[in-house]
N, C-alpha and C positions, 0 to 999 in steps of 0.2 A: 502493500500499499504505498502509495507517495504523500512522503510528509505533508505537512498547510506549512507554507512558509511564514518567517517572523511577519508578524504585522507592527503600522506603526501609523498614528494617526497624527496627521501633520494641521496643525490652527495657524493660516497665517492672519494677520491684521488688514482691515483694511486700506486701498492703494498699490497698485501697479507696483512702484520702487519694493514693495516688503514682497507682495506675490509673487514675482518673478523666481527671485533666488529660490523661495522657496521650494517651490513648483520643481526649479532644475537639479536642486538637490533631492526633493524626491524619485527625481527621475534618476536618479545616477543612483540612489538605492535599488531604486527597481532592478533595471537594467542591469547594472553590475554587480548588485553583492546579495540576489533572489531573496529582495525583500517584497511584502506587498502591502500598497501605502494608498491612504485615504486621508484625500483635503478636507478639512473642516471649515466649510467655508463661511464665517460671517455675512448678513445682510449689508450690502451698504450701493446705496448707488452714487455717481460719482461722476463728472467728467473723461467720457473715456471708458471708463470700469468697465460698466456694460457687457459693451462692445469688445475689448481686448481679454475680459475672462471669456467670455462665448469662445472666441476663437482658440485658447490656449485648452480649454477643458473641451475643445472639439478631437483635439491631438492627442488624448492620453495614449500610453501605449500600456500593454498587454500587464495586467495584474497590478495598474494603477485605480481610484477612482475616486470618487468625490461627492459629499453631500454638502446641500446649501440648508442653511442654518435659517430660521422664522427670521422674520424683522425685530427687534430689538422694541420695547417700548419706553420711549423717548419722553411722553407727555410731562415729565415733571421735571423737564430742563428747559433751557432754552431755546430758541429758535437758533440761531445763531452761533451755535459753538463752536468753536476753534477745532479746524478739522484730527489735531494729532487728539483733543481732548475728548471728540466723536469716537475718533479711533477705540483708544481707552477703556470709555464708557460703553461701548459697541458689545466688546467682551464679556466685560465684568456683566452688562446685562444678559448676554447669553447664556450665563455660565450653566441655568437650568439644563437649554438647550445643550451643550454642550458633555453634562451632563447622560442627558438621555442617548448621545449619540455613542458614544463611549462603550456604555451601558451592553449596546445594542451589537458593538463593533466584537465586545467581549466576550459574546455568544456564538458569535460565529467566525471568527477570528482570531488567532494566536497572537494576541496584542501584547507589546513588551513594551511599547514607550511613548508615551504623547511629547512630543515638540509644539511649544507655541514660540510664537513672533514676542519680540520684545514687548512689545504693549498688550500682552497676551496672558500675565503670570499671574491671573486673579483663577486662571483654568487649574494652575501649579495644586489650589484644594482641592479640586474634580481629581487628579491623578494621583495623588498623597490619600485622599477617600478610598479609594476605587486601586491601591496599591498597584498602582503601571507607575513606571516608571518617567519622573520631569527633566524634558532638557527644554532650553532656551535656542531659537535661530538670531543670530545680532545680523542683521542685514548691513548693515555697514562695518566702517573702519574698527580697528584694532584701537586704533587710537581715540575715538571716541568711545568704544569702550573701556579702555582706562582712563578716561577721562571720566566717565559713568562711574566708576567705583571710587575714584578722588573727590567726589565730589562730596561726600559728608567730611570730607577734613578740609575742603575748602567752605561749606557754611559754618563749618565751625569753627575758623581761623580768619576766614575775611569777611568784617564787615560793613562795607561797603559796595556800592552795585561792582560787579563782577569789569562791566566796562569800562569803569573809574580806577579800577586800580593801579597803580601808579608802573608796577614791572611787572614782567610777564611773567606769566602764568607755567611751570616747568611740572604738566602732566609726568607723570613718572614713565620714562621709555621715549619721550617724545621731544622734538622740536620746540622751544618755549614760544607760545605765543601769545597776544596782545589776549585781557578779558574779553575784547568786545566778538573776539572771533570763537569762544565758548560755544557751543551748539543751544540752541532755541530755551531752552527748558534752563536755564543758566541766570535767564534773562526775567523771568515770569518774577514777578510781586512775590515775595520770601513770605505773604501773608496769606497768599492766592490757593486755591482751591486746587490750581493744576502745579504749582510748586510742591505742596503737600504731595502730592497725587505722583510727582517725579522722583517726588526724595524718599519718600516710602515705596514705592516701585522698584529702586534700583534695589534695596535692601531684601525684597525678593528674589533677585538676583542668584542670590543664594541656595536658594530650597532648590534650585536646577541639581542636578547629577551632571550637568556639564552643559558646556556654552558653545554652540559650533558660531564661526566666523566667517563673511563671506570677504574672507582676504588672504593673501601667502605669504609666506617669510619672509623672502627675497622683495617684499613692496615694504614691509612694516617689521622690517628687523626691531627696530628698539622697543617698539609698544608690544609686541609679541614676546618677547624675551621677558618683559615687565610683567607682563599678567601670568607668565609661566612661573617667574621668582615668587606668585604671590599664592600660589596656589593649594598654601596650606590655610587660608585663609578664606579663597576665593574657591569654584568650582573648577574642575578642570576643564581645559581651552584644547578645541579641533579647529582648525585653521584648514579651510577648505575650498578657498575660491581659486582662482577666481570663478565665480557661478556666472553666466551668461546667458540670457536667453539662444537659446539652437535652434528652437522653432523658426521656422523661414515662412511666411508669408506668399499663399500661392496665387493671391493678386498683382497683375502686372501692370503696377501704377503707373502715373504718369510721370512722376517722379523720378524715380527709378528708368526708364525711357530716355528721357533727359539726360538725367545724369552719367549714362555708358554714351553718350556723344558728347562727354565736353575731355578735355586730355587730361592724361592721366596727372593726379595731388595739386588742379589747379582747383577745385569747390574749396571754401568753407562752408562747412553743415552749420548753421546757427538754430540752435533749439532751445529750451529751457526746459523742458522736462511736463507731466502732462498736468502741474500746479502751479508752473511759474507761470505770473503776469507779472508784465511789466505796465505802466502808467501809459497815455498816450503819450505823452510830452516825452517820458524815455522812450515809446519806439518810434516817433518823430527824429531824435536825438540818433538812434541804432540806425534806422535809414538812412543819415543821410552822411553819418561814418562811413556804411558800407559803399552807398556811392563813390565816397569822397576817395576811396580805398583804389575804386579801380578795377579788384577783383570779384572773380567769378564765386556766386554766394548757392548753398539750397538754404534757403528762409522758411522754417515751421513757425509762421506767427498766428498767436492765441487769440482771438475776437468773438465777440457773443454771436457773431453769426457764420457765416462760410463763408464770404466776402471779405478776403484780408486786406483787400486794397481801401477798404475805403477806413483804415487808420493808420496809412500812411500817408509823407506828402504828397502835394499835389506834383500829378507828374512821374513820381519816384517809377511806379509800374512802366511807365513807355519807354524814361530814360533808361534803364538797367534788363530791358528784356530781352537783350543778346548776349547776356552775359548773368542771368537770375534767373533763378525759379524759387513761386511763392506756393507753399502750401499751408491751406485750412488747421490750424489745430493737433490731425495727427498726422506722421510719416511711419512708413517703417525706420526707424533709428537702427538696428543692431544691421540689417544690410544696408543702410547709408554708409555706415561705420567700417565697410566690413568693403568697399566699393573701390578700386583702385581710383578713379576720381578725387576721393576726398581728401584732402592734403590736411587741410586742419578743422578743430571744432572748437565756437563758442557755447560753453555750456555753464550751465548750472551749478556744476558738481557735485550734484547728486550722486550717490555712489554707484549707483549700476551706468551711469550712463559715463562715469570716470573708466570700470573695468572695462566698458566693451571698449573705450576710445583705447587702454592701456594694448586686450585681445589684439588689436587693429593697427598697433601702431602711428595711433592718428593722435600728433599732437596738439594742447589744448591752449584755449583761451578763458580765462575762470570768471565766472562773473554770478558769484553763490545770490543766493536771493533768502534763504532761511532754513529751518534745521541743524543739521551740522554743516552746512554746506561751507561756510567762511571757513571753518577747521581745514576742511578738503581743500578749499581753496589754497590755506597756508602750505598745507605738507607739501602739496601737486608743485607749489613753485618754491618756496622755500626749502624746503627740505630733498623731494624727488628731481626739483625740477625740470619737468617736464609740463608743464604752463607758464603762461604770462598772462599775470592778478591786474585787473581792469579795475577795479572798485577799488582803487588808493583814493584817499583825500584832493593828493593832486590831480586828479583824475575829473573830477568832481565839480561842475558847474552849475551854483542856485538848485540843489541840490540831485543832480541828475550827471548822470556820467557823459560827458562832451563827443561831440561827432566827431573831432579832432583827435579826440583820445583814440577815441571807435579806431578811427582808421590809421592811426601809426599804428598802435596796434597789430591790426589786422595783415600791414603791408611786413610788418615786423616775424609774425610767425608766417608767414607762406611763403614771403623774400626775404627777411632781412636773413644775418648773421646769429643771430640771437636764435629764431625758429631753426635754422639747420642746427643747433644744439640740443633744444629739445626734443626734435627729431631723432639725432640720435639716443639719445637720452629713452625715446619711447621705444627703441627698438629694445636696446636692451631689455628694455623692462615687459618688450611682447616675447622676449628669447625665454625670458627667467619666466615668466606666465603659462608658457608651452611644458618648458623642462617641470615645473610643480605638477602637471597634468599628466604628465607622461608615466609610463607604467613603475617608476621608484619615485618618483617624485614627491614631494613633501607632501602635496593637499590629499595625492590620492593614497599614499600611506595611511593620512591623518582619515580621511574615512572608511576605510578598509580597517583599521584599529577601532574604531568608533563602532561598525557594525561587528565587526567581531566581538563585543564585548557585550554588544546586545545579543545575538546569537546565547554567548554562555550564561545570560539571563533566564533561557527555555532548560 
């Protein structure tokens, strides 16, 4: 009789930046290590989430399944909840539904673990109650994870606002950064429910039997060493990255056809992610800066309707039509970054986007907007030296990043000497990423050790 494979329940939080790497991790366990997996998907509707989730879930390999949780009740909360707080509350308000799903899986599957996203630690209580091993998946950097563990000490020792702290903050194992570059939760009002939730949630990280991080040692050696050195205090760390989207779109989109007609390495890809929004005034400055640079571009312009041209300077579309392509709201980013015509990436520094850029050796212009993106930008520009950082004070005019600075950065990245150095560094990281994912690579071994540990629980 054939043995039932060990089964893992995987709970992502809302948002594609968290869903995609957990989806890819589940695929790796299923296809390479003989696990079966179930994605337990919270109910959340947002820009493009329904479309992209549906696309990914249509392509599940054999051994992977999913279940959709019912919508939680938010009647007691304000309608305009912050996205991150809504993510956390979506999980905490779905605990009973999660419990029901886990109990059902236990009846039919050889369930060995529950892996939750960093916003889903409330579900650890369900795992402990039902005697299932709890793990956390951290979809961002080892630097961010190190900063979160360091947050309790910072909270006790820094009395002023972190953005006003006069000295660079030294997160264990990482380059010193300015307080203003710490992730967003550090800048919440310390008396607010959001900050309290953040501080308490970090303490719950230690309930995990291990933390899986979407990074690799060669990219974040210092932060990974610091995390490993603290494993007597904190859970074991498994670096399994880079986990990037491997599901390929079957649609033959117009932007890909256009990209195929452009010279190798000539196009700057501009995208701020599914949640990144610029003001109308900033979009105008960006457009004028791109025009001044005289470089080719493919720009994903987020606007409330399907006509991005209404948000751009008068005449911009006509003046740049020979060298530019505009896309409304969404484009197949992974395919664009892997295309030979793409020579640079102006990005918000979301970690998925950074890793997709690295595995395709595309150097970046960093324009961070929210979450941990400013910290990522500092690491990319000051430590790894694979990006130019655009949001410095001397590039800001009247609260906006100015068109002249934008034009200069684009020219430097695409044609300048500094761009050549960034491209060389990015190629080195691409080679390192390929190596860690190879048969004897550190990330491959890390996933293998994780899978063996779970199989030994049977």
